[in-house]
PASE-561661 format. One record per residue: residue in one letter; x, y, z of N, C-alpha, C, O, CB in turn. Coordinates in Angstrom, 3 decimals. Glycine has a CB too. Example, Ala and Ser with C-alpha at 12.3 -4.5 7.8 and 13.67 -1.06 7.14 Angstrom:
<sites>
+--------+----------+----------+----------+----------+----------+----------+----------+----------+----------+----------+----------+----------+----------+----------+----------+
| residu |      n.u |      n.v |      n.w |     ca.u |     ca.v |     ca.w |      c.u |      c.v |      c.w |      o.u |      o.v |      o.w |     cb.u |     cb.v |     cb.w |
+--------+----------+----------+----------+----------+----------+----------+----------+----------+----------+----------+----------+----------+----------+----------+----------+
|      A |   13.190 |   -5.690 |    7.800 |   12.300 |   -4.500 |    7.800 |   13.200 |   -3.300 |    7.800 |   14.236 |   -3.319 |    8.465 |   11.308 |   -4.473 |    9.046 |
|      S |   12.850 |   -2.250 |    7.080 |   13.670 |   -1.060 |    7.140 |   12.900 |    0.030 |    7.870 |   13.409 |    1.138 |    8.039 |   14.084 |   -0.598 |    5.725 |
+--------+----------+----------+----------+----------+----------+----------+----------+----------+----------+----------+----------+----------+----------+----------+----------+
</sites>
This chain:
<sites>
+--------+----------+----------+----------+----------+----------+----------+----------+----------+----------+----------+----------+----------+----------+----------+----------+
| residu |      n.u |      n.v |      n.w |     ca.u |     ca.v |     ca.w |      c.u |      c.v |      c.w |      o.u |      o.v |      o.w |     cb.u |     cb.v |     cb.w |
+--------+----------+----------+----------+----------+----------+----------+----------+----------+----------+----------+----------+----------+----------+----------+----------+
|      M |    3.027 |  -16.053 |  -12.962 |    3.853 |  -14.869 |  -12.788 |    4.779 |  -15.079 |  -11.590 |    4.347 |  -15.535 |  -10.531 |    2.974 |  -13.600 |  -12.597 |
|      K |    6.020 |  -14.748 |  -11.767 |    7.020 |  -14.917 |  -10.718 |    6.862 |  -13.828 |   -9.654 |    6.593 |  -12.670 |   -9.973 |    8.443 |  -14.885 |  -11.316 |
|      I |    7.029 |  -14.210 |   -8.400 |    6.975 |  -13.243 |   -7.304 |    8.251 |  -12.415 |   -7.333 |    9.353 |  -12.950 |   -7.454 |    6.799 |  -13.955 |   -5.920 |
|      K |    8.084 |  -11.105 |   -7.220 |    9.224 |  -10.199 |   -7.283 |    9.131 |   -9.202 |   -6.142 |    8.043 |   -8.738 |   -5.801 |    9.282 |   -9.470 |   -8.646 |
|      K |   10.283 |   -8.872 |   -5.547 |   10.324 |   -7.894 |   -4.461 |   10.660 |   -6.518 |   -5.019 |   11.507 |   -6.375 |   -5.901 |   11.356 |   -8.310 |   -3.384 |
|      F |    9.978 |   -5.508 |   -4.485 |   10.215 |   -4.121 |   -4.852 |   10.391 |   -3.311 |   -3.580 |    9.881 |   -3.675 |   -2.520 |    9.054 |   -3.556 |   -5.718 |
|      T |   11.104 |   -2.233 |   -3.695 |   11.089 |   -1.250 |   -2.627 |   10.283 |   -0.066 |   -3.145 |   10.190 |    0.162 |   -4.351 |   12.549 |   -0.826 |   -2.192 |
|      G |    9.724 |    0.656 |   -2.242 |    8.935 |    1.809 |   -2.627 |    8.732 |    2.720 |   -1.439 |    9.098 |    2.401 |   -0.307 |    7.593 |    1.381 |   -3.206 |
|      K |    8.138 |    3.865 |   -1.729 |    7.825 |    4.781 |   -0.637 |    6.421 |    5.312 |   -0.824 |    5.922 |    5.438 |   -1.942 |    8.845 |    5.941 |   -0.569 |
|      I |    5.802 |    5.618 |    0.291 |    4.464 |    6.209 |    0.276 |    4.634 |    7.682 |   -0.045 |    5.352 |    8.398 |    0.653 |    3.711 |    5.999 |    1.649 |
|      T |    3.969 |    8.136 |   -1.109 |    4.095 |    9.532 |   -1.522 |    2.899 |   10.376 |   -1.126 |    3.009 |   11.597 |   -1.016 |    4.288 |    9.610 |   -3.004 |
|      Q |    1.758 |    9.738 |   -0.912 |    0.549 |   10.497 |   -0.583 |   -0.482 |    9.558 |    0.027 |   -0.571 |    8.387 |   -0.343 |   -0.029 |   11.203 |   -1.843 |
|      I |   -1.259 |   10.090 |    0.968 |   -2.390 |    9.360 |    1.539 |   -3.590 |   10.295 |    1.473 |   -3.546 |   11.416 |    1.979 |   -2.100 |    8.882 |    3.024 |
|      I |   -4.662 |    9.820 |    0.843 |   -5.856 |   10.637 |    0.645 |   -7.023 |   10.010 |    1.396 |   -7.277 |    8.811 |    1.281 |   -6.189 |   10.782 |   -0.865 |
|      D |   -7.730 |   10.833 |    2.168 |   -8.938 |   10.370 |    2.838 |  -10.052 |   10.199 |    1.802 |  -10.397 |   11.146 |    1.095 |   -9.368 |   11.363 |    3.958 |
|      V |  -10.604 |    9.006 |    1.716 |  -11.731 |    8.731 |    0.834 |  -13.026 |    8.816 |    1.630 |  -14.034 |    9.334 |    1.150 |  -11.586 |    7.342 |    0.165 |
|      S |  -12.981 |    8.301 |    2.847 |  -14.112 |    8.369 |    3.778 |  -13.534 |    8.203 |    5.184 |  -12.317 |    8.152 |    5.358 |  -15.213 |    7.257 |    3.461 |
|      K |  -14.409 |    8.119 |    6.183 |  -13.935 |    7.925 |    7.559 |  -13.221 |    6.590 |    7.734 |  -12.397 |    6.431 |    8.635 |  -15.103 |    8.012 |    8.534 |
|      T |  -13.544 |    5.632 |    6.865 |  -12.980 |    4.289 |    7.021 |  -12.188 |    3.800 |    5.812 |  -11.864 |    2.616 |    5.729 |  -14.079 |    3.321 |    7.305 |
|      A |  -11.871 |    4.693 |    4.871 |  -11.102 |    4.282 |    3.688 |  -10.110 |    5.376 |    3.297 |  -10.406 |    6.568 |    3.381 |  -12.049 |    3.966 |    2.501 |
|      K |   -8.932 |    4.941 |    2.869 |   -7.890 |    5.857 |    2.401 |   -7.276 |    5.300 |    1.129 |   -7.201 |    4.086 |    0.936 |   -6.798 |    6.072 |    3.489 |
|      E |   -6.840 |    6.204 |    0.265 |   -6.032 |    5.832 |   -0.885 |   -4.581 |    6.052 |   -0.499 |   -4.212 |    7.140 |   -0.056 |   -6.422 |    6.656 |   -2.166 |
|      V |   -3.762 |    5.036 |   -0.663 |   -2.344 |    5.122 |   -0.351 |   -1.588 |    5.033 |   -1.676 |   -1.698 |    4.044 |   -2.401 |   -1.897 |    3.986 |    0.655 |
|      H |   -0.821 |    6.081 |   -1.981 |   -0.077 |    6.151 |   -3.237 |    1.380 |    5.790 |   -2.985 |    2.026 |    6.346 |   -2.097 |   -0.187 |    7.563 |   -3.871 |
|      L |    1.889 |    4.849 |   -3.781 |    3.258 |    4.356 |   -3.647 |    4.054 |    4.651 |   -4.910 |    3.533 |    4.570 |   -6.023 |    3.264 |    2.846 |   -3.352 |
|      E |    5.318 |    4.992 |   -4.722 |    6.253 |    5.116 |   -5.837 |    7.240 |    3.968 |   -5.711 |    7.895 |    3.815 |   -4.681 |    6.986 |    6.517 |   -5.841 |
|      L |    7.347 |    3.161 |   -6.762 |    8.195 |    1.972 |   -6.732 |    9.592 |    2.257 |   -7.265 |    9.803 |    3.226 |   -7.995 |    7.559 |    0.855 |   -7.537 |
|      S |   10.530 |    1.417 |   -6.898 |   11.923 |    1.558 |   -7.333 |   12.115 |    1.142 |   -8.787 |   13.084 |    1.548 |   -9.430 |   12.834 |    0.731 |   -6.441 |
|      E |   11.197 |    0.336 |   -9.303 |   11.250 |   -0.115 |  -10.693 |    9.839 |   -0.498 |  -11.127 |    8.983 |   -0.733 |  -10.274 |   12.241 |   -1.321 |  -10.865 |
|      P |    9.574 |   -0.567 |  -12.429 |    8.229 |   -0.918 |  -12.893 |    7.775 |   -2.279 |  -12.357 |    8.566 |   -3.216 |  -12.255 |    8.188 |   -0.925 |  -14.422 |
|      A |    6.500 |   -2.365 |  -12.020 |    5.983 |   -3.582 |  -11.381 |    5.331 |   -4.563 |  -12.347 |    5.170 |   -5.734 |  -12.003 |    4.992 |   -3.209 |  -10.328 |
|      N |    4.952 |   -4.126 |  -13.535 |    4.283 |   -4.986 |  -14.510 |    3.020 |   -5.625 |  -13.911 |    2.877 |   -6.848 |  -13.906 |    5.249 |   -6.080 |  -15.004 |
|      F |    2.114 |   -4.787 |  -13.411 |    0.882 |   -5.257 |  -12.783 |   -0.326 |   -4.907 |  -13.644 |   -0.237 |   -4.104 |  -14.573 |    0.728 |   -4.653 |  -11.379 |
|      I |   -1.452 |   -5.524 |  -13.317 |   -2.729 |   -5.119 |  -13.888 |   -3.631 |   -4.722 |  -12.720 |   -3.513 |   -5.257 |  -11.617 |   -3.374 |   -6.273 |  -14.761 |
|      A |   -4.525 |   -3.784 |  -12.979 |   -5.435 |   -3.322 |  -11.931 |   -6.193 |   -4.511 |  -11.352 |   -6.620 |   -5.401 |  -12.087 |   -6.424 |   -2.261 |  -12.484 |
|      G |   -6.356 |   -4.521 |  -10.039 |   -7.026 |   -5.621 |   -9.365 |   -6.070 |   -6.685 |   -8.837 |   -6.453 |   -7.519 |   -8.017 |   -8.003 |   -6.252 |  -10.297 |
|      S |   -4.827 |   -6.653 |   -9.308 |   -3.820 |   -7.564 |   -8.752 |   -3.586 |   -7.189 |   -7.297 |   -3.979 |   -6.106 |   -6.864 |   -2.481 |   -7.506 |   -9.566 |
|      F |   -2.965 |   -8.053 |   -6.561 |   -2.658 |   -7.697 |   -5.180 |   -1.160 |   -7.714 |   -4.974 |   -0.407 |   -8.311 |   -5.743 |   -3.350 |   -8.655 |   -4.193 |
|      L |   -0.749 |   -7.038 |   -3.908 |    0.649 |   -7.079 |   -3.528 |    0.749 |   -7.174 |   -2.026 |   -0.147 |   -6.751 |   -1.296 |    1.403 |   -5.850 |   -4.049 |
|      N |    1.845 |   -7.733 |   -1.580 |    2.115 |   -7.837 |   -0.148 |    2.946 |   -6.638 |    0.273 |    3.957 |   -6.315 |   -0.350 |    2.845 |   -9.171 |    0.198 |
|      I |    2.511 |   -5.991 |    1.328 |    3.235 |   -4.867 |    1.912 |    3.858 |   -5.367 |    3.208 |    3.190 |   -6.006 |    4.022 |    2.290 |   -3.624 |    2.162 |
|      F |    5.144 |   -5.073 |    3.396 |    5.838 |   -5.422 |    4.629 |    6.124 |   -4.141 |    5.384 |    6.760 |   -3.232 |    4.850 |    7.151 |   -6.215 |    4.345 |
|      I |    5.661 |   -4.063 |    6.623 |    5.834 |   -2.872 |    7.458 |    6.480 |   -3.301 |    8.767 |    6.059 |   -4.274 |    9.392 |    4.465 |   -2.145 |    7.717 |
|      D |    7.511 |   -2.561 |    9.173 |    8.144 |   -2.806 |   10.473 |    7.339 |   -2.094 |   11.550 |    7.095 |   -0.890 |   11.466 |    9.633 |   -2.323 |   10.481 |
|      K |    6.934 |   -2.844 |   12.552 |    6.190 |   -2.279 |   13.672 |    6.760 |   -2.874 |   14.951 |    6.687 |   -4.083 |   15.172 |    4.649 |   -2.565 |   13.546 |
|      A |    7.323 |   -2.023 |   15.784 |    7.908 |   -2.440 |   17.059 |    8.934 |   -3.550 |   16.865 |    8.993 |   -4.499 |   17.646 |    6.814 |   -2.905 |   18.017 |
|      G |    9.750 |   -3.418 |   15.803 |   10.810 |   -4.389 |   15.566 |   10.366 |   -5.675 |   14.892 |   11.177 |   -6.573 |   14.667 |   11.448 |   -4.723 |   16.842 |
|      E |    9.088 |   -5.768 |   14.568 |    8.562 |   -6.962 |   13.913 |    8.136 |   -6.601 |   12.494 |    7.488 |   -5.575 |   12.288 |    7.368 |   -7.563 |   14.715 |
|      K |    8.492 |   -7.432 |   11.510 |    8.082 |   -7.218 |   10.128 |    6.725 |   -7.884 |    9.920 |    6.586 |   -9.097 |   10.075 |    9.144 |   -7.780 |    9.126 |
|      I |    5.725 |   -7.073 |    9.567 |    4.360 |   -7.564 |    9.410 |    3.965 |   -7.463 |    7.941 |    4.238 |   -6.458 |    7.285 |    3.368 |   -6.766 |   10.310 |
|      R |    3.326 |   -8.501 |    7.434 |    2.907 |   -8.559 |    6.030 |    1.393 |   -8.468 |    5.916 |    0.653 |   -9.104 |    6.667 |    3.409 |   -9.853 |    5.368 |
|      R |    0.951 |   -7.657 |    4.954 |   -0.470 |   -7.574 |    4.636 |   -0.621 |   -7.526 |    3.117 |    0.206 |   -6.926 |    2.430 |   -1.131 |   -6.323 |    5.308 |
|      A |   -1.654 |   -8.145 |    2.600 |   -1.946 |   -8.128 |    1.165 |   -3.008 |   -7.072 |    0.876 |   -4.021 |   -6.988 |    1.570 |   -2.417 |   -9.528 |    0.675 |
|      Y |   -2.763 |   -6.274 |   -0.149 |   -3.712 |   -5.242 |   -0.567 |   -3.903 |   -5.326 |   -2.074 |   -2.976 |   -5.659 |   -2.812 |   -3.221 |   -3.825 |   -0.152 |
|      S |   -5.113 |   -5.022 |   -2.520 |   -5.440 |   -5.011 |   -3.936 |   -5.048 |   -3.670 |   -4.547 |   -5.231 |   -2.621 |   -3.930 |   -6.940 |   -5.291 |   -4.152 |
|      I |   -4.512 |   -3.712 |   -5.755 |   -4.109 |   -2.494 |   -6.461 |   -5.349 |   -1.873 |   -7.097 |   -6.062 |   -2.531 |   -7.855 |   -3.012 |   -2.797 |   -7.544 |
|      S |   -5.602 |   -0.596 |   -6.783 |   -6.795 |    0.064 |   -7.306 |   -6.475 |    1.066 |   -8.410 |   -7.383 |    1.712 |   -8.933 |   -7.527 |    0.762 |   -6.187 |
|      S |   -5.203 |    1.207 |   -8.773 |   -4.826 |    2.153 |   -9.820 |   -4.758 |    1.464 |  -11.182 |   -4.729 |    0.237 |  -11.283 |   -3.477 |    2.805 |   -9.491 |
|      S |   -4.735 |    2.287 |  -12.213 |   -4.609 |    1.812 |  -13.583 |   -3.204 |    1.287 |  -13.829 |   -2.241 |    1.735 |  -13.208 |   -4.946 |    2.930 |  -14.578 |
|      E |   -3.100 |    0.332 |  -14.743 |   -1.784 |   -0.203 |  -15.076 |   -1.020 |    0.684 |  -16.061 |    0.053 |    0.296 |  -16.524 |   -1.929 |   -1.593 |  -15.650 |
|      S |   -1.546 |    1.857 |  -16.389 |   -0.877 |    2.744 |  -17.351 |    0.430 |    3.332 |  -16.800 |    1.290 |    3.747 |  -17.576 |   -1.817 |    3.877 |  -17.749 |
|      D |    0.585 |    3.372 |  -15.495 |    1.815 |    3.884 |  -14.869 |    2.359 |    2.793 |  -13.957 |    1.857 |    2.602 |  -12.849 |    1.548 |    5.219 |  -14.062 |
|      Q |    3.367 |    2.087 |  -14.406 |    3.895 |    0.922 |  -13.687 |    4.832 |    1.273 |  -12.533 |    5.227 |    0.391 |  -11.771 |    4.619 |    0.034 |  -14.647 |
|      L |    5.193 |    2.555 |  -12.394 |    6.059 |    2.981 |  -11.288 |    5.274 |    3.526 |  -10.103 |    5.836 |    3.746 |   -9.030 |    7.032 |    4.032 |  -11.769 |
|      H |    3.975 |    3.743 |  -10.294 |    3.140 |    4.303 |   -9.231 |    1.911 |    3.425 |   -9.034 |    1.214 |    3.080 |   -9.988 |    2.722 |    5.761 |   -9.562 |
|      I |    1.662 |    3.077 |   -7.795 |    0.551 |    2.187 |   -7.446 |   -0.314 |    2.873 |   -6.398 |    0.186 |    3.538 |   -5.490 |    1.070 |    0.806 |   -6.923 |
|      T |   -1.622 |    2.694 |   -6.544 |   -2.556 |    3.169 |   -5.535 |   -3.246 |    1.967 |   -4.899 |   -3.723 |    1.066 |   -5.588 |   -3.597 |    4.149 |   -6.150 |
|      L |   -3.287 |    1.975 |   -3.583 |   -4.011 |    0.963 |   -2.812 |   -5.147 |    1.662 |   -2.088 |   -4.958 |    2.765 |   -1.575 |   -3.067 |    0.215 |   -1.801 |
|      T |   -6.308 |    1.057 |   -2.033 |   -7.404 |    1.586 |   -1.223 |   -7.495 |    0.694 |    0.005 |   -7.724 |   -0.512 |   -0.091 |   -8.776 |    1.627 |   -2.025 |
|      I |   -7.311 |    1.320 |    1.162 |   -7.233 |    0.577 |    2.419 |   -8.413 |    0.946 |    3.304 |   -8.706 |    2.122 |    3.520 |   -5.897 |    0.860 |    3.149 |
|      R |   -9.079 |   -0.076 |    3.810 |  -10.188 |    0.126 |    4.743 |   -9.669 |    0.002 |    6.162 |   -8.811 |   -0.829 |    6.461 |  -11.334 |   -0.890 |    4.487 |
|      L |  -10.206 |    0.841 |    7.023 |   -9.819 |    0.812 |    8.433 |  -10.436 |   -0.386 |    9.141 |  -11.646 |   -0.604 |    9.094 |  -10.239 |    2.110 |    9.132 |
|      S |   -9.590 |   -1.143 |    9.785 |  -10.020 |   -2.199 |   10.682 |   -9.561 |   -1.754 |   12.073 |   -8.389 |   -1.926 |   12.409 |   -9.425 |   -3.628 |   10.269 |
|      P |  -10.454 |   -1.188 |   12.887 |  -10.042 |   -0.587 |   14.166 |   -9.223 |   -1.495 |   15.072 |   -8.409 |   -1.014 |   15.859 |  -11.245 |   -0.148 |   14.908 |
|      T |   -9.430 |   -2.794 |   14.969 |   -8.675 |   -3.728 |   15.807 |   -7.501 |   -4.353 |   15.045 |   -6.826 |   -5.247 |   15.555 |   -9.602 |   -4.829 |   16.333 |
|      G |   -7.268 |   -3.876 |   13.828 |   -6.198 |   -4.418 |   13.001 |   -4.823 |   -3.989 |   13.482 |   -4.689 |   -3.065 |   14.285 |   -6.389 |   -3.996 |   11.568 |
|      T |   -3.816 |   -4.667 |   12.985 |   -2.437 |   -4.357 |   13.337 |   -1.853 |   -3.274 |   12.442 |   -1.097 |   -2.423 |   12.911 |   -1.585 |   -5.605 |   13.256 |
|      I |   -2.197 |   -3.297 |   11.160 |   -1.595 |   -2.388 |   10.192 |   -2.510 |   -1.231 |    9.792 |   -2.068 |   -0.082 |    9.807 |   -1.201 |   -3.153 |    8.967 |
|      S |   -3.749 |   -1.490 |    9.442 |   -4.583 |   -0.411 |    8.887 |   -4.692 |    0.816 |    9.800 |   -4.696 |    1.928 |    9.272 |   -5.970 |   -0.941 |    8.607 |
|      P |   -4.780 |    0.695 |   11.128 |   -4.843 |    1.904 |   11.957 |   -3.609 |    2.803 |   11.825 |   -3.687 |    4.002 |   12.096 |   -5.019 |    1.512 |   13.402 |
|      L |   -2.470 |    2.233 |   11.410 |   -1.272 |    3.048 |   11.234 |   -1.494 |    4.147 |   10.190 |   -0.955 |    5.246 |   10.322 |   -0.088 |    2.165 |   10.825 |
|      F |   -2.275 |    3.856 |    9.165 |   -2.534 |    4.842 |    8.118 |   -3.425 |    5.976 |    8.610 |   -3.487 |    7.031 |    7.978 |   -3.175 |    4.170 |    6.917 |
|      W |   -4.113 |    5.773 |    9.726 |   -4.951 |    6.819 |   10.306 |   -4.223 |    7.550 |   11.442 |   -4.498 |    8.723 |   11.694 |   -6.267 |    6.218 |   10.821 |
|      N |   -3.314 |    6.877 |   12.118 |   -2.727 |    7.427 |   13.342 |   -1.237 |    7.757 |   13.260 |   -0.670 |    8.272 |   14.223 |   -2.937 |    6.470 |   14.446 |
|      T |   -0.595 |    7.470 |   12.130 |    0.849 |    7.637 |   12.004 |    1.164 |    8.337 |   10.689 |    0.475 |    8.125 |    9.691 |    1.575 |    6.269 |   12.085 |
|      D |    2.193 |    9.164 |   10.681 |    2.639 |    9.775 |    9.435 |    3.426 |    8.718 |    8.663 |    4.576 |    8.433 |    8.996 |    3.508 |   11.066 |    9.699 |
|      M |    2.825 |    8.152 |    7.658 |    3.437 |    7.050 |    6.908 |    4.117 |    7.524 |    5.625 |    4.691 |    6.705 |    4.908 |    2.385 |    6.008 |    6.569 |
|      I |    4.071 |    8.803 |    5.318 |    4.631 |    9.297 |    4.059 |    6.150 |    9.326 |    4.145 |    6.733 |    9.770 |    5.134 |    4.083 |   10.705 |    3.725 |
|      G |    6.775 |    8.832 |    3.066 |    8.238 |    8.875 |    3.010 |    8.906 |    7.564 |    2.928 |   10.134 |    7.499 |    2.876 |    8.753 |    9.559 |    4.156 |
+--------+----------+----------+----------+----------+----------+----------+----------+----------+----------+----------+----------+----------+----------+----------+----------+
</sites>
């Protein structure tokens, strides 16, 4: 499968537990994924573009919307942002 870049926005973040969140993304175009596939997320933090890979936890029935389940890594660079920053939009 060819690597393809998408733009998207976070539409919702749901608390699953103290250390896990569901992050819902709306993509600019269909992604043609299957559940369990992974994708790389690029986030700008302090002027630096940081990449993290996350597994897709949503069904492939809706190719424009993806759900990621993210676990908190307290010493991580990216995961704490989902707990401490408004990432929607």
